[in-house]
C-alpha positions in Angstrom: 84.0 108.3 67.5 81.3 105.9 68.8 83.8 103.0 68.7 86.5 104.9 70.6 88.1 102.8 73.4 87.7 104.2 76.8 89.8 102.7 79.6 89.6 103.6 83.3 90.5 107.3 84.0 93.9 108.0 85.3 93.0 108.5 89.0 91.1 105.3 89.7 93.4 103.2 87.4 95.5 100.8 89.4 98.1 100.1 86.7 97.3 96.3 87.0 98.0 95.8 83.3 95.0 93.5 82.8 94.0 95.6 79.7 97.5 95.3 78.2 97.6 91.6 79.0 94.3 90.8 77.3 94.8 92.8 74.1 95.1 90.3 71.2 97.1 92.7 69.1 99.5 93.9 71.8 98.6 97.5 71.1 98.3 98.6 74.7 101.6 99.4 76.5 102.1 100.3 80.1 103.9 103.7 79.9 105.4 105.7 82.8 103.6 108.9 83.6 105.1 112.1 85.0 105.0 110.8 88.6 106.5 107.5 87.6 103.4 105.3 87.7 102.6 103.0 84.8 99.5 103.9 82.8 98.0 102.1 79.8 98.5 103.7 76.4 96.7 102.5 73.3 98.3 102.5 69.8 95.1 103.6 68.1 96.4 102.7 64.6 97.0 99.1 65.6 93.8 98.8 67.7 91.0 96.6 66.1 88.3 97.9 68.4 87.6 94.5 69.9 86.9 96.2 73.3 88.4 93.3 75.2 90.4 95.8 77.3 87.3 97.6 78.4 85.5 94.4 79.2 88.4 93.2 81.3 89.3 96.3 83.3 88.5 95.6 87.0 87.8 99.3 87.6 85.2 99.6 84.8 83.8 96.1 85.6 83.9 95.7 89.4 83.8 92.1 90.6 80.9 90.8 92.7 82.5 88.7 95.4 80.3 86.1 97.0 79.9 86.9 100.7 78.3 83.6 101.9 81.6 82.8 103.7 82.5 84.8 106.8 86.2 85.8 106.5 88.3 84.1 109.3 91.4 85.4 110.9 94.4 83.4 112.2 97.7 84.2 113.8 100.4 82.2 112.0 104.0 81.3 112.7 106.2 79.2 110.4 107.8 76.3 112.4 111.0 76.7 110.5 112.9 79.3 112.5 115.3 80.1 109.7 112.5 80.8 107.3 110.7 83.0 109.9 113.8 85.1 110.6 114.3 85.7 106.8 110.6 86.8 106.5 109.2 90.2 107.3 106.6 88.8 109.6 105.8 85.2 110.5 106.7 83.3 107.4 103.2 82.7 106.2 103.9 83.4 102.5 106.8 80.9 102.4 104.6 78.2 103.9 102.0 78.6 101.1 104.6 79.0 98.4 106.5 75.8 99.6 103.3 73.8 99.5 102.6 75.0 96.0 106.1 74.0 94.8 105.7 70.6 96.4 102.6 70.0 94.4 104.6 70.6 91.2 103.3 74.1 91.0 104.6 77.6 90.2 104.8 80.6 92.5 104.5 84.2 91.3 105.7 87.2 93.4 107.5 90.5 93.4 111.3 90.7 93.6 114.1 93.2 93.0 115.9 93.0 89.7 119.6 93.8 89.0 118.7 97.5 89.0 116.8 97.2 92.3 113.5 97.9 90.5 110.6 95.8 91.6 109.2 93.3 89.1 106.9 90.4 89.1 108.4 87.0 88.2 107.8 83.3 88.9 109.7 80.3 90.3 109.3 76.5 90.1 111.8 75.8 92.9 111.8 76.1 96.7 115.1 78.0 96.5 113.4 80.5 94.1 110.9 81.6 96.8 113.5 83.6 98.6 113.6 86.7 96.3 109.8 87.0 96.7 110.0 87.2 100.5 110.2 90.4 102.6 108.4 93.7 102.1 109.1 95.9 99.1 107.5 99.3 99.3 107.3 100.0 95.6 104.7 99.2 92.9 105.9 96.3 90.9 105.8 95.8 87.1 103.6 92.7 86.4 105.0 92.4 82.8 103.8 89.2 81.2 103.1 87.3 84.4 99.3 87.3 83.9 99.8 85.5 80.6 102.4 83.1 82.1 100.1 82.3 85.0 97.3 81.4 82.6 99.6 79.1 80.5 100.6 77.2 83.6 96.9 76.9 84.8 95.8 75.6 81.4 98.5 72.9 81.7 96.7 71.8 84.9 99.4 73.0 87.3 99.0 74.6 90.7 99.7 78.4 90.6 100.2 80.7 93.5 100.0 84.3 92.5 100.9 86.9 95.2 100.6 90.7 94.8 98.7 93.8 95.9 94.9 93.4 96.1 94.5 95.4 92.9 97.0 93.2 91.1 95.2 90.1 92.2 92.0 91.6 91.1 93.5 92.4 87.7 94.6 88.8 87.3 91.2 87.5 88.1 89.6 90.0 85.6 92.2 88.8 82.9 91.5 85.1 83.5 87.7 85.5 83.3 87.0 82.2 85.0 87.8 80.2 88.1 90.7 77.7 88.3 90.6 75.1 91.0 94.4 75.1 91.2 94.9 78.8 91.5 95.9 80.2 94.9 95.6 84.0 95.2 97.5 85.7 98.0 97.3 89.4 98.6 98.4 91.5 101.6 97.1 94.3 103.7 98.3 97.2 101.5 98.9 100.7 102.7 99.3 101.9 99.1 102.0 101.7 96.4 104.7 104.4 96.1 106.1 105.6 92.8 108.9 103.5 91.2 110.3 106.8 89.8 110.6 108.2 93.3 112.2 105.0 94.5 114.8 105.1 91.7 115.6 108.7 92.4 116.0 108.0 96.2 118.5 105.2 95.4 120.5 107.3 92.9 120.7 110.4 95.2 121.3 108.5 98.4 123.9 106.0 97.2 125.3 108.0 94.3 126.4 105.3 92.0 127.5 102.7 94.6 126.5 99.2 93.7 123.9 98.0 96.2 124.4 94.4 97.3 121.5 94.1 99.7 118.4 96.1 100.6 116.2 94.9 103.4 113.5 97.2 104.7 112.6 94.9 107.5 115.7 93.3 109.1 114.9 91.3 112.3 118.4 90.6 113.6 117.6 92.8 116.7 114.0 91.6 116.8 110.8 92.0 114.8 109.8 95.2 116.6 113.1 96.8 116.0 112.1 97.8 112.5 115.5 98.2 111.1 116.3 99.0 107.5 119.6 97.4 106.3 121.5 98.4 103.1 124.9 97.1 102.0 126.9 98.7 99.2 130.2 97.8 97.5 132.1 100.9 98.7 131.1 100.6 102.3 132.9 98.3 104.6 130.1 98.7 107.1 126.4 98.2 106.5 124.0 101.2 106.4 121.6 100.5 109.3 118.8 102.7 110.6 115.4 102.5 112.2 112.8 102.2 109.6 111.2 105.6 110.2 114.7 107.1 109.8 114.8 105.9 106.3 113.5 108.9 104.2 111.9 106.8 101.5 109.9 104.7 104.0 109.0 107.8 105.9 107.5 109.3 102.8 105.6 106.1 102.1 104.3 105.9 105.6 103.1 109.5 105.5 101.2 108.8 102.2 103.1 111.4 100.3 103.8 109.7 97.0 101.3 106.9 96.7 99.4 106.1 93.4 96.2 108.2 93.1 93.9 105.1 93.3 95.4 104.2 96.7 93.7 107.1 98.4 90.3 105.6 97.5 91.2 102.0 97.2 88.3 99.8 95.9 89.9 96.7 97.3 90.0 97.9 100.9 87.6 95.4 102.4 87.1 91.8 103.6 85.2 90.6 100.5 88.2 90.1 98.2 88.7 87.7 95.4 91.8 86.3 96.9 92.1 83.1 98.9 94.4 84.6 101.6 95.2 88.1 102.8 98.4 88.2 104.9 100.3 90.9 106.9 102.3 91.5 110.0 100.2 90.9 113.1 101.0 94.2 114.9 99.8 94.2 118.5 99.8 90.4 118.8 101.7 90.7 122.1 98.5 92.3 123.6 95.8 90.2 121.9 97.5 86.9 121.6 100.7 86.8 123.7 101.2 83.1 123.3 102.0 83.8 119.6 104.5 86.5 120.3 108.3 86.1 120.8 109.5 89.2 118.9 110.6 87.0 115.9 107.6 87.8 113.7 104.0 86.8 113.6 101.7 86.8 110.6 98.0 87.6 110.5 96.2 85.7 107.8 92.6 86.3 106.6 90.9 83.4 104.9 88.2 84.3 102.4 86.6 80.9 101.5 86.1 77.4 102.9 88.5 75.7 100.5 91.3 78.0 101.6 90.4 77.5 105.2 90.8 73.7 104.8 94.1 74.3 102.9 95.5 76.5 105.7 94.6 74.1 108.4 96.3 71.3 106.5 99.7 73.0 106.3 102.0 71.1 108.7 104.8 73.6 108.7 102.6 76.3 110.3 101.4 77.0 113.8 98.1 78.8 113.7 95.6 80.1 116.2 92.1 81.6 115.5 91.8 85.3 116.1 89.0 87.9 116.3 89.1 90.0 113.1 88.8 93.3 115.0 91.9 92.4 117.1 93.8 91.5 114.0 93.2 94.8 112.1 93.8 97.2 115.0 97.5 97.6 114.0 96.9 97.6 110.3 95.4 100.8 108.8 95.3 99.2 105.3 92.4 97.0 106.4 90.4 99.8 108.0 87.6 100.1 105.4 85.8 102.7 107.5 88.7 105.2 107.2 90.1 105.6 103.7 93.4 107.4 103.2 93.1 110.9 102.0 95.4 112.5 99.4 97.5 115.0 101.4 98.5 118.5 100.4 102.0 117.2 101.0 101.6 115.0 97.9 101.1 118.0 95.7 104.0 119.8 97.3 106.3 116.8 97.0 105.7 116.1 93.3 105.9 119.8 92.4 109.3 120.0 94.1 110.4 116.6 92.9 110.2 117.5 89.2 112.6 120.4 89.8 114.9 119.3 92.6 114.6 115.5 93.1 113.9 113.3 96.1 116.1 114.7 98.9 115.0 118.3 98.5 111.4 117.3 98.3 111.5 115.3 101.5 113.1 118.2 103.4 110.1 120.3 102.6 107.5 117.6 103.3 109.2 116.5 106.5 109.0 120.1 107.7 105.3 120.2 106.9 104.8 116.9 108.8 106.6 118.4 111.9 104.5 121.5 111.8 101.4 119.3 111.6 102.6 117.3 114.7 103.3 120.5 116.6 99.9 121.9 115.7 98.2 118.7 116.8 100.0 118.8 120.2 99.2 122.5 120.7 95.5 121.9 119.9 95.4 118.9 122.3 96.9 121.0 125.1 94.3 123.8 124.6 91.5 121.2 124.5 92.7 119.6 127.8 92.9 123.0 129.5 89.4 124.0 128.4 88.1 120.6 129.7 89.7 121.3 133.1 88.2 124.8 133.2 84.8 123.6 132.4 84.7 121.3 135.4 
């Protein structure tokens, strides 16, 4: 029993798959739990007790990130208007990915597969960047991409790996050393929803229709329009709605079915192991109007001097230095002083979801959200009246 393998407990585990990737015997599999999140499961009969999984886990072995460089913030716009319009924000990711491909490198990112599940994959062509673009509000399966990235790095090639902060942290833990030609790109992350909930939403909403296109963040009517576009085979017209009218996004935004670790994220800070952290620059029209035209603007945080030089050398970007506090005002996922708290609605949702599925669960949790809003407005009115009476 003294030699028993102990991985990270379920709640702080991010599902990064570093433990499964490092196992020399392949006896750790990422298995879906009852809520639809991948958790490591060990085949104890095949395990040789090398403890590499324990030594690699970024939760059991938190990284110490050097803080001698003061993170810088930039507003960024891709000069290629077509690329920017196909991007969720300002086209920052495409600029970095294109540069990597031009160096003969490889780009890793998250894309939809033929079943509209989100997986990690790689490309060696500029055309292959497209599926990795745009927001996908589901936790991806990293599969063998950690191993593949290492193989390319050992060949001396440039590798850009993009993912959630915890996925990037998992890759670093797996690699165990620095590579000069590795470019790590994460994003301001609000949390990762359950893939099982996503799949159930698709099956209940589109009822077997073949989905041709799913774009959470269509910008045909402007970046701030926040339209969700879905095309299916049986519909002659495209499903189009405001983003908050999409029930799956609404549940994500209200933090109802995020992974447990997202509510106490250990990567929610400036001192990350990535080179770049990117996101939409919400509020740019107020803080930096010269970089706003309602076509999308990226905010990019640069975490070391080498990355700063790289960014300033990208000719296909227009960038402008920003104050960090201005940059994070519209992005709760970078607010390290206010972590997300696991709501009661999460418990209610998953309790109902197991019995009745997605739509029924959202009806209940939407009702709870509306009651909360009404309660907040009522309390604010009382507070304002009491303030007037006290004068």
